[in-house]
C-alpha positions in Angstrom: 25.5 -14.3 17.2 26.4 -13.5 13.7 23.4 -15.2 12.5 21.2 -13.4 14.9 22.7 -10.1 13.7 22.1 -10.9 10.0 18.5 -11.8 10.9 17.8 -8.5 12.6 19.6 -6.6 9.6 17.2 -8.5 7.3 14.0 -7.4 9.5 15.2 -4.0 9.7 15.8 -3.8 5.9 12.4 -5.1 5.1 10.5 -3.2 7.7 12.2 0.1 7.2 12.7 0.0 3.2 10.3 2.8 2.5 11.4 4.7 5.9 12.3 8.2 5.2 10.5 11.3 6.3 10.4 12.5 2.6 7.7 9.9 2.1 4.8 12.4 1.9 1.8 10.9 0.2 -1.8 11.4 -0.1 -4.9 9.3 -0.4 -8.7 9.6 -0.4 -12.0 8.1 -1.2 -14.2 10.0 -3.5 -17.9 9.4 -4.3 -18.3 9.9 -8.0 -21.7 9.2 -9.4 -22.3 7.1 -6.5 -19.3 4.9 -6.9 -16.4 4.6 -4.5 -13.2 5.6 -6.1 -10.1 5.5 -4.2 -7.2 7.8 -5.2 -3.4 7.9 -4.2 -0.3 9.9 -4.8 3.0 8.0 -4.0 5.7 10.7 -3.2 9.2 9.3 -3.1 12.7 9.8 -4.3 12.7 6.8 -6.7 9.9 5.5 -8.8 10.8 1.9 -9.9 8.5 -0.8 -8.9 6.8 -4.1 -10.1 3.1 -4.5 -10.2 2.6 -8.1 -8.8 -0.4 -10.2 -9.8 -0.7 -12.4 -6.5 -2.4 -15.7 -6.5 -5.0 -17.1 -4.2 -4.3 -20.5 -2.4 -0.9 -19.7 -1.5 0.4 -20.6 1.8 2.9 -18.0 3.3 5.1 -17.3 6.4 5.9 -13.8 7.1 9.3 -12.2 6.7 9.6 -11.6 10.4 11.6 -13.1 13.1 9.3 -12.4 16.3 6.8 -15.1 16.0 6.2 -14.8 12.2 2.5 -15.2 11.0 1.4 -17.8 8.8 -1.7 -17.8 6.4 -3.1 -18.9 3.2 -4.1 -16.4 0.7 -7.8 -16.3 -0.1 -8.0 -13.6 -2.6 -6.2 -12.7 -5.8 -4.7 -9.2 -5.7 -2.5 -6.6 -7.8 -0.1 -4.9 -5.6 2.8 -2.5 -6.3 6.0 -3.5 -4.8 9.1 -1.3 -4.7 11.3 -3.2 -2.2 10.6 -6.9 -3.1 7.9 -9.4 -3.5 5.3 -9.8 -0.6 6.4 -6.2 0.5 3.9 -3.7 -1.2 3.1 -0.1 -0.6 -0.4 -0.2 -2.5 -2.8 -2.9 -3.8 -6.2 -4.0 -4.5 -7.6 -7.4 -4.4 -10.5 -9.1 -6.4 -13.0 -8.1 -3.8 -12.5 -4.6 -4.2 -10.4 -4.0 -1.1 -7.6 -1.3 -1.7 -4.9 -0.2 0.6 -2.3 2.6 0.7 0.7 3.1 2.9 1.7 6.6 4.2 4.4 7.9 6.4 3.3 8.9 9.9 6.2 10.0 12.3 4.0 9.5 15.3 3.6 5.9 14.7 4.2 3.4 17.5 3.6 -0.1 17.1 2.3 -2.6 19.7 4.6 -4.2 22.1 5.5 -8.0 21.7 2.6 -10.2 22.6 1.2 -13.6 21.9 0.0 -12.5 18.3 2.0 -13.6 15.4 3.7 -10.8 13.6 4.4 -9.3 10.1 6.4 -6.2 9.1 4.5 -2.9 8.1 4.8 -3.5 4.5 3.7 -7.2 4.6 0.5 -6.2 6.7 -0.8 -4.7 3.3 -0.2 -8.1 1.7 -1.8 -10.0 4.5 -4.9 -7.9 4.3 -5.1 -8.2 0.5 -4.6 -11.9 0.7 -7.3 -12.6 3.5 -9.9 -9.6 4.0 -12.7 -8.4 1.5 -13.8 -5.5 3.6 -12.7 -2.6 6.0 -14.4 -4.3 8.7 -12.5 -7.6 8.4 -9.2 -5.4 8.2 -9.9 -3.9 11.6 -10.9 -7.3 13.0 -7.4 -8.7 12.1 -5.9 -6.6 15.0 -7.1 -9.5 17.3 -5.0 -12.0 15.1 -1.8 -10.3 14.1 0.3 -7.3 15.0 2.9 -5.3 13.2 6.5 -5.6 14.4 8.6 -2.5 14.9 11.6 -3.6 13.2 13.4 -0.9 11.3 11.1 1.9 12.7 9.3 2.0 9.7 6.6 4.7 10.7 3.5 4.3 8.5 -0.1 4.4 8.7 -2.8 3.2 6.2 -5.7 4.0 4.2 -8.1 1.2 3.5 -11.3 1.3 1.3 -13.7 -1.4 0.0 -16.2 -2.0 -2.7 -19.2 -0.9 -0.4 -17.8 2.5 -0.1 -16.6 1.9 3.3 -13.2 3.4 4.3 -10.8 3.8 7.3 -7.8 5.6 8.3 -5.5 3.1 10.5 -3.0 4.8 12.7 -0.9 3.0 15.2 -0.4 5.2 18.2 0.9 4.4 21.8 1.2 0.7 20.9 -2.4 0.2 19.8 -4.5 0.5 16.5 -6.4 3.6 16.3 -8.9 3.4 13.5 -11.1 6.3 12.2 -14.2 5.1 10.3 -17.9 6.0 9.7 -19.2 9.0 12.0 -15.6 9.3 13.4 -14.1 9.9 9.9 -15.3 13.5 8.9 -13.2 13.6 5.7 -12.5 10.2 3.8 -8.9 10.9 3.3 -5.3 11.0 4.9 -1.9 12.7 4.4 1.2 12.2 6.9 -0.5 13.6 10.1 -2.8 11.6 12.6 -6.3 11.4 11.6 -7.2 13.5 14.6 -4.8 16.2 14.0 -5.8 16.3 10.4 -9.5 16.6 11.0 -9.1 19.1 13.7 -7.0 21.4 11.4 -10.1 21.9 9.1 -12.1 24.1 11.5 -10.0 26.9 10.7 -10.2 27.0 6.9 -12.8 28.8 4.6 -15.5 26.7 3.9 -15.3 24.4 6.9 -16.2 26.8 9.6 -13.1 29.2 9.5 -11.6 32.2 7.8 -8.2 30.9 6.7 -7.5 30.5 3.1 -6.7 26.8 2.0 -2.9 26.7 1.7 -1.2 25.9 -1.4 2.1 24.4 0.0 3.0 20.8 0.1 3.1 20.4 4.0 1.0 17.5 5.3 -2.1 19.4 6.8 -1.8 21.9 3.7 -2.5 18.9 1.3 -5.0 17.5 3.6 -7.0 20.8 3.5 -6.8 21.3 -0.2 -7.7 17.7 -0.9 -10.8 18.0 1.4 -11.5 21.4 -0.5 -11.5 19.9 -4.0 -13.3 16.8 -3.0 -16.2 18.8 -1.6 -16.4 20.7 -4.8 -16.7 17.6 -7.1 -19.6 17.9 -9.3 -21.6 15.7 -11.9 -19.4 15.4 -14.9 -19.3 13.4 -18.1 -15.6 12.6 -17.7 -14.8 8.8 -17.0 -14.7 8.1 -13.2 -10.9 7.5 -13.2 -10.2 10.9 -14.9 -12.1 12.5 -12.3 -10.0 10.6 -9.8 -6.6 11.6 -11.4 -7.7 15.3 -11.7 -8.6 15.2 -7.9 -5.5 13.7 -6.5 -3.4 15.7 -8.9 -4.3 19.0 -7.1 -1.9 17.6 -4.2 0.9 16.2 -6.3 4.4 17.2 -5.5 7.9 17.2 -7.4 8.5 13.8 -5.7 5.2 12.0 -6.8 6.3 9.0 -8.6 3.0 7.5 -9.5 -0.7 8.3 -9.1 -3.3 5.3 -8.8 -7.0 5.3 -8.9 -9.2 2.3 -8.0 -12.6 2.0 -9.1 -13.6 0.0 -6.3 -17.1 -1.5 -7.6 -15.7 -2.3 -10.9 -12.5 -3.7 -9.2 -10.3 -1.8 -11.8 -7.0 -0.3 -11.1 -5.7 2.8 -13.2 -2.3 4.2 -12.9 0.2 6.7 -14.5 3.8 7.5 -13.6 6.0 10.6 -13.4 8.2 9.3 -16.4 5.1 7.9 -18.3 2.0 9.9 -18.1 -0.3 7.6 -20.2 -2.9 6.0 -18.1 -2.9 2.3 -18.0 -5.5 0.1 -16.5 -6.1 -3.4 -14.9 -9.5 -5.0 -14.6 -9.1 -7.7 -11.9 -12.0 -9.7 -13.2 -9.8 -10.5 -16.3 -6.8 -11.6 -14.2 -6.1 -15.2 -14.1 -6.3 -15.9 -10.2 -5.6 -19.4 -9.7 -3.4 -21.1 -7.3 -2.1 -23.2 -10.1 -0.9 -20.3 -11.9 2.4 -18.3 -11.1 2.7 -15.0 -9.8 2.8 -12.5 -12.7 4.8 -9.2 -12.9 4.8 -5.9 -14.8 7.3 -3.0 -14.6 5.2 0.1 -13.5 7.3 2.3 -15.9 6.5 0.0 -19.1 5.6 2.6 -21.9 2.0 1.1 -22.4 -1.3 2.6 -22.5 -4.8 1.1 -21.9 -5.4 -2.4 -20.8 -1.9 -4.0 -19.7 -3.1 -7.5 -18.5 -1.5 -9.1 -21.5 1.7 -7.6 -21.0 2.3 -9.2 -17.5 5.1 -11.9 -17.4 5.7 -14.7 -15.0 7.6 -13.8 -11.8 11.4 -14.7 -11.5 13.8 -14.6 -8.6 16.0 -12.5 -11.2 13.1 -9.9 -11.5 12.8 -9.8 -7.7 16.7 -9.6 -7.5 16.8 -6.6 -9.9 13.9 -4.8 -8.4 15.4 -5.1 -4.7 19.0 -4.3 -5.8 17.9 -1.1 -7.8 15.6 0.1 -5.0 18.4 -0.4 -2.3 21.0 1.2 -4.6 18.6 4.2 -4.9 17.9 4.5 -1.1 20.7 6.3 0.9 20.1 4.6 4.1 19.8 1.2 2.8 23.1 1.3 0.6 25.2 0.2 3.5 23.3 -3.1 4.0 25.6 -6.1 3.5 25.1 -8.1 0.4 24.2 -11.1 2.3 21.2 -9.3 3.9 20.0 -8.1 0.5 20.4 -11.5 -0.8 18.1 -12.9 2.0 15.2 -10.6 1.0 15.8 -11.6 -2.7 15.4 -15.3 -1.8 12.6 -15.1 0.7 9.6 -15.6 -1.6 11.3 -18.8 -3.0 10.8 -20.7 0.2 8.0 -18.8 2.2 5.3 -18.5 -0.4 4.2 -21.9 -2.0 0.9 -23.2 -3.3 -1.1 -24.6 -0.3 -1.6 -27.9 -1.9 2.2 -28.2 -2.4 2.7 -27.6 1.5 0.0 -30.1 2.5 1.6 -32.8 0.2 5.0 -32.1 1.7 3.8 -32.4 5.4 4.5 -36.0 6.6 
């Protein structure tokens, strides 16, 4: 019984680590000079995180205790991890697929069925590992499901290098995806896609008479972002700077970092509340190889420009420091028993190994 309780607590911690209604983010796909550029604000009460250079060819078993999913990563990726390795809130892979996690109160995940499961955060890493397009992400709903541990209510914004994108909600126990003709505005904040799109008819420039609101409520940010995106004009500015300028229009006092993904070029640009210099990572220059170790970089490192050369090898101690700092800075997580935190810290050591190593160990 005690072991079952600990397992349940671990699952709750992993799934709910970002769970708090203050997690009010914004994300959009812009078309700048006919290139797809995904932008995102991460709004939260702490800003520490590690960028992870995740390798292909790694056999993984989900940190879930309800029929955990197992897979081998096909693609290399750069992810942003705040509550531990393999549990990102953002990321892009070497195929140009990018994903952002945003809070959604209405979320209701599928009931237990025959599909293997992952936590809401690890769903992101699964997609970065296995999918190269929005279409493949949507098709994965037949293969895996998100488990409800911890009541972490989030939805997802997904874009790929072709310019395809989708808002993925989980409502009444099923995936509800808006894409193509069903997605009137290539963006999302913290309301369902249907509600967000429906609100736009009342605003100036979109069929109504109401002024675009200036507050930071979810639908207000949605309307303002749509208005700004609709007015984008040809400019000599770099694509990523246009991206930052656009997403900055819906920033909040809690905006910890801003990310811009040039999906065709497979480049990631970022800046943080505490360090406004723009940093960049070109995925084509990353050493993605199953024989290479996972690499990490502090998102707050005082750098500028290309930062690939500053990544260092992942270590358990680095993961420990990340998890402990994030738990200490998150009120609802401060009461977790030390043993529970330790299990999350140790998880990658035994659940993420090169596929060749795993095959060799099989009798």
